C-alpha positions as CSV (number, residue, x, y, z in Angstrom):
1,M,-18.1,12.4,13.9
2,A,-18.2,16.1,13.6
3,G,-15.0,17.8,14.4
4,Q,-13.1,14.5,14.5
5,R,-10.6,13.2,12.0
6,V,-12.1,10.3,10.1
7,V,-10.6,7.7,7.8
8,V,-12.1,5.6,5.0
9,A,-12.5,2.0,6.2
10,S,-14.4,0.6,3.2
11,T,-15.0,1.5,-0.5
12,P,-18.4,2.0,-2.2
13,Y,-17.7,-1.3,-4.0
14,E,-17.2,-3.2,-0.8
15,R,-20.4,-1.7,0.7
16,V,-22.5,-2.6,-2.3
17,I,-21.2,-6.2,-2.3
18,H,-21.9,-6.4,1.5
19,W,-25.4,-5.1,1.4
20,V,-26.5,-7.0,-1.7
21,L,-25.1,-10.3,-0.3
22,A,-26.8,-9.6,3.1
23,G,-30.1,-8.6,1.5
24,T,-30.3,-11.6,-0.8
25,C,-29.3,-13.9,2.0
26,L,-32.1,-12.6,4.3
27,F,-34.6,-12.8,1.5
28,L,-33.6,-16.4,0.8
29,V,-34.0,-17.3,4.4
30,F,-37.5,-15.7,4.4
31,T,-38.7,-17.4,1.3
32,G,-37.1,-20.7,2.3
33,L,-39.1,-20.7,5.5
34,L,-42.3,-20.0,3.5
35,I,-41.5,-23.0,1.3
36,A,-40.5,-25.4,4.0
37,V,-42.9,-24.6,6.9
38,N,-46.6,-25.3,6.3
39,A,-47.5,-22.8,9.1
40,F,-46.4,-20.0,6.9
41,A,-48.7,-21.0,4.0
42,P,-51.1,-18.1,4.5
43,L,-48.2,-15.6,4.1
44,A,-47.0,-17.5,1.0
45,E,-50.4,-17.1,-0.4
46,M,-50.2,-13.3,0.1
47,L,-47.0,-13.3,-2.0
48,G,-48.6,-15.2,-4.9
49,G,-48.6,-18.8,-3.6
50,Y,-46.1,-21.6,-3.2
51,R,-45.0,-21.6,-6.8
52,A,-44.4,-17.9,-6.9
53,V,-42.4,-17.9,-3.7
54,K,-40.3,-20.9,-5.0
55,E,-39.5,-18.9,-8.1
56,Y,-38.5,-15.9,-6.0
57,H,-36.3,-18.1,-4.0
58,E,-34.6,-19.7,-7.0
59,W,-33.9,-16.4,-8.9
60,F,-32.7,-14.6,-5.8
61,G,-30.5,-17.7,-5.2
62,L,-28.8,-17.0,-8.6
63,L,-28.3,-13.4,-7.6
64,F,-26.8,-14.6,-4.3
65,T,-24.4,-16.9,-6.2
66,I,-23.2,-14.1,-8.4
67,V,-22.6,-11.7,-5.5
68,L,-20.9,-14.5,-3.5
69,V,-18.4,-14.9,-6.3
70,F,-17.5,-11.2,-6.2
71,A,-17.3,-11.2,-2.4
72,V,-15.0,-14.2,-2.2
73,R,-12.8,-12.8,-5.0
74,H,-12.5,-9.4,-3.3
75,W,-12.0,-10.5,0.4
76,Y,-10.2,-13.9,0.3
77,K,-6.7,-12.4,0.3
78,E,-7.3,-10.3,3.4
79,A,-9.8,-12.5,5.2
80,G,-9.6,-16.0,3.7
81,Y,-6.9,-17.4,6.0
82,I,-6.1,-18.0,9.7
83,D,-2.6,-17.3,10.9
84,K,-0.8,-17.5,14.3
85,T,-2.0,-14.0,15.3
86,D,-5.6,-15.2,14.7
87,I,-5.1,-18.3,16.8
88,E,-3.9,-16.2,19.7
89,W,-6.9,-13.9,19.2
90,M,-9.2,-16.9,19.4
91,K,-7.5,-18.2,22.5
92,A,-8.3,-14.9,24.2
93,A,-11.8,-14.9,22.7
94,G,-11.0,-11.5,21.2
95,G,-11.2,-10.0,24.7
96,Y,-15.0,-10.1,24.5
97,L,-15.6,-12.7,27.3
98,W,-12.8,-11.8,29.7
99,K,-10.0,-9.3,30.0
100,A,-7.1,-10.4,28.0
101,K,-4.2,-9.1,25.9
102,I,-5.0,-9.7,22.3
103,P,-2.7,-9.5,19.3
104,E,-3.3,-6.6,16.9
105,P,-5.0,-7.6,13.7
106,Y,-4.1,-6.0,10.4
107,K,-7.6,-5.1,9.1
108,Y,-9.8,-8.0,10.0
109,N,-9.6,-9.9,13.3
110,A,-10.0,-13.7,13.6
111,G,-13.7,-13.4,14.3
112,Q,-14.3,-11.5,11.1
113,K,-12.2,-13.9,9.2
114,L,-14.1,-16.9,10.5
115,F,-17.3,-15.3,9.5
116,F,-16.0,-14.7,6.0
117,I,-14.7,-18.2,5.7
118,T,-18.0,-19.6,6.9
119,V,-20.0,-17.5,4.4
120,A,-17.6,-18.6,1.6
121,L,-17.8,-22.3,2.4
122,Y,-21.4,-22.7,3.5
123,G,-22.5,-20.2,0.9
124,T,-21.0,-22.4,-1.7
125,A,-22.6,-25.4,-0.2
126,M,-25.9,-23.6,-0.2
127,V,-25.5,-22.8,-3.9
128,V,-24.5,-26.4,-4.8
129,T,-27.3,-28.0,-2.8
130,G,-29.8,-25.4,-4.0
131,L,-29.0,-26.0,-7.7
132,L,-29.3,-29.8,-7.2
133,L,-32.7,-29.3,-5.6
134,W,-33.7,-27.0,-8.4
135,F,-32.6,-29.1,-11.4
136,G,-31.9,-32.6,-9.9
137,K,-35.5,-33.8,-9.4
138,G,-35.9,-37.0,-11.5
139,L,-32.2,-37.0,-12.3
140,I,-30.7,-37.7,-8.9
141,W,-31.3,-40.7,-6.6
142,A,-34.3,-39.8,-4.4
143,P,-32.6,-40.6,-1.0
144,L,-29.7,-38.3,-2.1
145,M,-32.1,-35.5,-2.9
146,R,-33.5,-35.8,0.6
147,W,-30.0,-35.5,2.0
148,M,-29.6,-32.3,-0.1
149,V,-32.6,-30.9,1.8
150,V,-30.9,-31.7,5.1
151,F,-27.5,-30.1,4.0
152,H,-29.4,-27.1,2.7
153,A,-31.1,-26.6,6.0
154,L,-27.9,-27.2,7.9
155,G,-26.3,-24.4,5.9
156,V,-29.1,-22.0,6.9
157,A,-28.6,-22.9,10.5
158,V,-24.8,-22.4,10.5
159,M,-24.9,-19.2,8.4
160,G,-27.8,-17.9,10.4
161,G,-26.0,-18.3,13.7
162,F,-22.9,-16.7,12.5
163,S,-24.9,-13.9,11.0
164,M,-26.7,-13.1,14.2
165,V,-23.3,-12.7,16.0
166,H,-22.0,-10.6,13.0
167,I,-25.0,-8.3,13.1
168,Y,-24.7,-7.8,16.9
169,L,-20.9,-7.1,16.8
170,G,-21.3,-4.9,13.8
171,T,-23.9,-2.7,15.5
172,I,-24.4,-2.4,19.2
173,G,-21.8,-4.9,20.2
174,T,-18.8,-2.9,19.0
175,T,-19.3,0.9,19.3
176,G,-18.5,2.8,16.1
177,S,-18.6,-0.3,13.8
178,L,-21.8,0.4,11.8
179,P,-20.4,3.3,9.8
180,V,-17.9,0.9,8.2
181,M,-20.7,-0.4,6.0
182,T,-22.9,2.7,5.8
183,D,-20.8,5.6,4.6
184,G,-17.4,3.8,5.0
185,K,-16.0,6.4,7.5
186,V,-14.8,5.7,11.0
187,T,-13.0,7.8,13.6
188,E,-9.2,7.7,13.7
189,A,-9.5,6.3,17.2
190,W,-11.7,3.4,16.0
191,A,-9.3,2.6,13.2
192,K,-6.3,2.6,15.6
193,T,-8.1,0.2,17.9
194,H,-9.8,-2.2,15.5
195,M,-7.6,-2.2,12.4
196,P,-4.2,-1.1,13.7
197,G,-2.1,-2.8,11.0
198,Y,-4.1,-1.3,8.2
199,Y,-4.2,2.1,10.0
200,R,-0.4,2.3,10.3
201,E,0.3,1.0,6.7
202,K,-2.4,2.9,4.8
203,I,-3.5,5.9,6.9
204,V,-0.4,7.0,8.7
205,K,1.4,7.1,5.4
206,G,-1.3,9.4,4.1
207,Q,-3.3,7.0,1.9
208,R,-7.1,7.0,2.0
209,K,-7.2,9.8,4.7
210,I,-9.8,12.5,4.6
211,K,-11.0,15.3,6.8
212,K,-14.7,16.0,7.4
């Protein structure tokens, strides 16, 4: 971005929350697979065995819970709802699948909002089912515990699918997006295109603008 005017699209606080949440989520998927799939038993042994991996999974689950609370508290006002503009955006598939006129989002488009809502809802479901699986053995009806395993796995599938799309669109799928969560700086042209409402309200008025 040398020689170009850049704007601040995310704060250090937002980037820390994002990466800690993403990192713990990926680690939980990894350790969860080691626990659930017998074929990965040799790899689990390399990490200290089944019990050790289970403990890693449980304690990182608590860290995920804490960071999820911070993420929801921080982003729910901007991304925790779907309005008429978002519905129109979804009808046009965001312009990704065919050429279409799409409404201008403020800071987050409908796809990003749906991802946030999915993480908030299914993340909470993962926390609840995970805690029940951790502490409920012998206290909760056995058939219900088996259903907790199913719901826990379903949450992994849903969040995993959304995460793959999120990773793609946040990197190679949308040129210029990755810096939002690396150093927080994007070009002025990117901001005008992808967060026009925010750009006009915050940047044009002189707030949060820098020159590199």
